[in-house]
Structures are given as structure tokens and as C-alpha cells.
C-alpha positions in Angstrom: -6.1 -10.1 8.1 -8.6 -9.7 5.4 -11.7 -7.6 4.9 -13.7 -7.2 1.7 -11.8 -4.2 0.5 -8.5 -4.5 2.4 -6.1 -7.5 2.9 -3.2 -7.0 5.3 -0.5 -9.6 4.4 0.8 -10.5 7.8 3.2 -13.3 6.9 6.1 -13.3 9.3 8.8 -12.8 6.6 6.8 -9.9 5.2 6.5 -8.2 8.6 10.2 -8.9 9.4 11.5 -7.3 6.2 9.1 -4.4 6.5 10.5 -3.6 9.9 14.0 -3.5 8.6 12.9 -1.2 5.7 11.3 1.2 8.1 14.6 1.9 9.9 16.1 5.2 8.8 19.7 4.0 8.7 19.1 1.3 6.1 21.3 2.0 3.1 19.9 2.7 -0.5 21.2 -0.7 -1.7 19.7 -2.5 1.3 16.3 -0.7 0.9 16.3 -1.7 -2.8 17.1 -5.3 -2.0 14.5 -5.6 0.7 11.9 -4.1 -1.5 12.6 -6.6 -4.2 12.5 -9.5 -1.7 9.3 -8.4 -0.1 7.6 -7.8 -3.5 8.0 -11.5 -4.3 6.2 -12.5 -1.0 3.4 -10.0 -1.6 2.9 -11.2 -5.1 1.9 -14.6 -3.9 -1.1 -13.1 -2.1 -2.2 -10.7 -4.8 -2.2 -13.4 -7.5 -4.0 -16.0 -5.4 -7.2 -15.7 -7.5 -5.6 -16.2 -10.9 -7.7 -18.6 -12.8 -6.5 -22.1 -13.7 -7.3 -24.6 -16.4 -5.9 -28.0 -16.9 -3.7 -29.4 -19.7 -2.6 -32.9 -20.5 1.1 -33.5 -19.9 3.4 -36.5 -19.6 5.6 -36.9 -16.6 8.5 -39.4 -16.5 6.0 -41.8 -15.0 2.7 -41.3 -16.8 0.3 -38.9 -18.4 -1.8 -36.6 -16.2 -4.1 -33.6 -16.3 -2.2 -30.8 -14.6 -3.1 -27.2 -13.7 -1.9 -24.2 -15.7 -2.8 -20.5 -15.8 -5.8 -19.7 -17.9 -6.5 -16.7 -20.1 -4.5 -13.6 -21.1 -1.2 -12.8 -19.4 -1.8 -10.6 -16.4 -0.9 -6.9 -16.5 1.3 -5.1 -14.0 1.0 -1.4 -13.8 3.6 0.6 -12.0 2.8 4.1 -10.7 6.1 5.9 -11.4 8.6 6.2 -10.0 8.5 4.2 -6.8 6.2 1.5 -8.2 9.1 0.2 -10.2 10.7 -1.2 -7.0 7.7 -3.6 -6.5 7.4 -4.2 -10.2 11.0 -5.6 -10.6 10.5 -8.2 -7.9 7.1 -9.4 -9.1 8.5 -9.7 -12.7 11.1 -12.2 -11.4 8.2 -14.5 -10.4 5.9 -13.7 -13.3 8.2 -12.8 -16.2 5.4 -13.2 -18.8 3.3 -10.4 -17.4 2.5 -7.4 -19.6 3.8 -4.2 -18.1 2.5 -0.6 -18.1 3.3 2.7 -16.5 1.4 5.6 -15.2 3.4 8.7 -14.3 1.8 10.8 -11.6 3.4 13.2 -9.1 1.7 14.8 -6.1 1.5 18.6 -6.1 3.2 19.6 -2.8 0.7 22.4 -2.2 -2.7 20.8 -3.1 -1.6 17.1 -2.6 -3.5 16.5 -5.9 -2.1 14.2 -8.6 -0.6 15.6 -11.8 -0.3 13.1 -14.8 2.8 13.2 -17.0 2.9 9.7 -18.5 0.5 6.9 -19.4 1.4 3.8 -21.4 -0.5 0.5 -20.7 -0.9 -2.9 -22.3 -3.6 -3.7 -24.8 -6.7 -5.8 -23.9 -6.8 -4.8 -20.3 -10.5 -5.9 -20.3 -9.3 -9.5 -20.6 -6.5 -9.3 -18.0 -6.2 -9.3 -14.3 -4.5 -5.9 -13.7 -2.3 -5.4 -10.7 -1.4 -1.8 -9.9 1.8 -1.4 -7.7 3.0 1.5 -5.7 4.8 1.2 -2.3 2.7 3.8 -0.5 -1.0 4.5 -0.3 -1.1 7.9 1.5 -3.9 10.3 0.5 -5.1 8.0 -2.2 -5.5 10.8 -4.7 -2.8 9.5 -7.1 -4.1 5.9 -6.9 -7.7 7.0 -7.6 -6.4 9.0 -10.7 -4.5 6.0 -11.9 -7.4 3.6 -11.5 -9.6 6.1 -13.4 -7.2 6.0 -16.3 -7.0 2.2 -16.3 -10.7 1.8 -16.2 -11.0 4.2 -19.1 -8.5 1.9 -20.9 -10.8 -1.0 -20.3 -9.5 -2.7 -17.1 -12.2 -4.5 -15.2 -10.4 -6.9 -12.9 -8.2 -4.6 -10.9 -6.1 -5.0 -7.7 -3.8 -2.7 -5.9 -0.6 -3.8 -4.1 1.5 -1.6 -1.7 3.8 -1.9 1.2 2.1 0.6 3.5 -1.3 2.2 3.6 -2.9 5.0 5.6 -6.5 4.9 6.8 -7.2 8.1 4.8 -6.0 6.5 1.6 -7.9 3.3 2.2 -11.1 5.2 2.7 -10.6 7.4 -0.3 -10.2 4.3 -2.4 -13.2 2.6 -0.8 -15.4 5.6 -1.8 -14.0 6.1 -5.3 -13.3 2.5 -6.4 -15.0 0.0 -4.0 -14.5 -2.8 -6.5 -10.7 -2.6 -6.4 -9.3 -4.6 -3.5 -6.1 -3.3 -1.7 -3.3 -5.6 -0.6 -0.8 -4.2 1.8 1.8 -5.3 4.4 0.7 -2.8 7.0 -2.1 -0.3 7.7 -0.3 2.5 9.6 -1.8 5.1 12.0 -2.4 8.3 9.9 -1.1 11.0 7.6 0.8 14.0 8.9 0.3 17.6 7.8 2.4 17.0 4.7 0.6 13.9 3.5 3.3 11.4 4.7 2.3 8.2 6.3 3.0 7.9 10.1 5.0 6.0 11.3 5.7 5.0 7.7 9.2 4.7 6.2 9.7 8.1 4.6 9.6 8.7 0.8 9.9 5.3 -0.8 11.2 6.7 -4.1 13.9 8.7 -2.4 15.0 5.8 -0.3 15.0 3.4 -3.3 16.9 5.8 -5.7 19.1 7.6 -3.1 17.6 11.0 -3.9 16.9 12.3 -0.4 
């Protein structure tokens, strides 16, 4: 399902793996493996609009003009720490991508983002830049990360996550309507603590075993 600002990736394998990940009794190792597997599937959709050019090659039979990616290597930006789970899987498919990190944590009282790290590739203005984080909850951290990336020159931005809450999608629509969101599911709402319902808990804790 796709709207202008939001694409829900409803491929059967994506939905199947996500259902398993939601279950509370999945082990840390199992959660981590599933996250890597699902990130490969999600990456196909978020990179669908990469630009192509042609190059002359020679097959065992004849010469031909064949498609190849055009322009600068794309940039992957992980919002620490949980974003690294998606990042690792995508890098298996696109190992030449440039990688950056934005460190943000959510203040438990205000639910506002606090930055503690920012290191991104050069020439973001010439790269498709894909920001990854498993959860889009309030949207405050993502908006802050996109603000930083635009200040660094990024123009062609996309955001990839596992789960999104309507509140976070709306926050992004208002703050950065030019940044499309790709997600495996749009859940019901946020609870009083800013967690996605029904969700899958804290993705970072489940990935690193720090419950």
C-alpha cells in the first residue's frame, strides 16, 4: 500500500517475519536474525528509485548495453542504536554504500530527542540518503535526525523502519513532507510512555538483549 508520504511494504515474507518478531518469546538471537532477514526485503522497496545508466559490456555471446547504477554511492544513516540492526542487513545487499551514524536518545520525561553523536558521509547533496531505525514512534528523534542531515546537505532522503505509529507519521508529514516513509506496518497508536501499540517492545533491547 502506498500513499505520497507513506509506503507500507506488504510483501508476504515481510509480514510473516514481522509477525514472528512481534512475539514476546522470540530469543535475542532469533530477533536479530529476523531483523537482518527482513531488512534485505525492505531494502528492495526503498531503493526502487535508484537511478540507472547503461554501460557497454561483453557477455560470453555478444556485446550489449546493460544497466548499472548511476551517480554517487548511496548513503545509509543509522539512528543509533537500534538502527544498526537494519543497517547490517542492507549492507549485505549494498556493500558499497557509504555509512553514517546519528546518536539520539529519547528523554523519558519529555520524550524529546537528545543528540550525543553525529558522523555522516561527505557529499550528501549528491547521494540518495536512506535513514534507518526500526521504530517510528513519536517522530521527534527522526525529525531531529533529518534536520541534521539536511544541514549536512542531504536533499534526496528516505526513511525506512519496521513499524510506524500514526503520531510519528503525522509528525514527519508536518516537519519533513518531502521525506517518504517506508515501513512494514502502520500500528494503532502510542501508549502513555511513547511505545507503539501493539508494537514489538523496545527494538534495541530485544536486539541486544538489554531488557
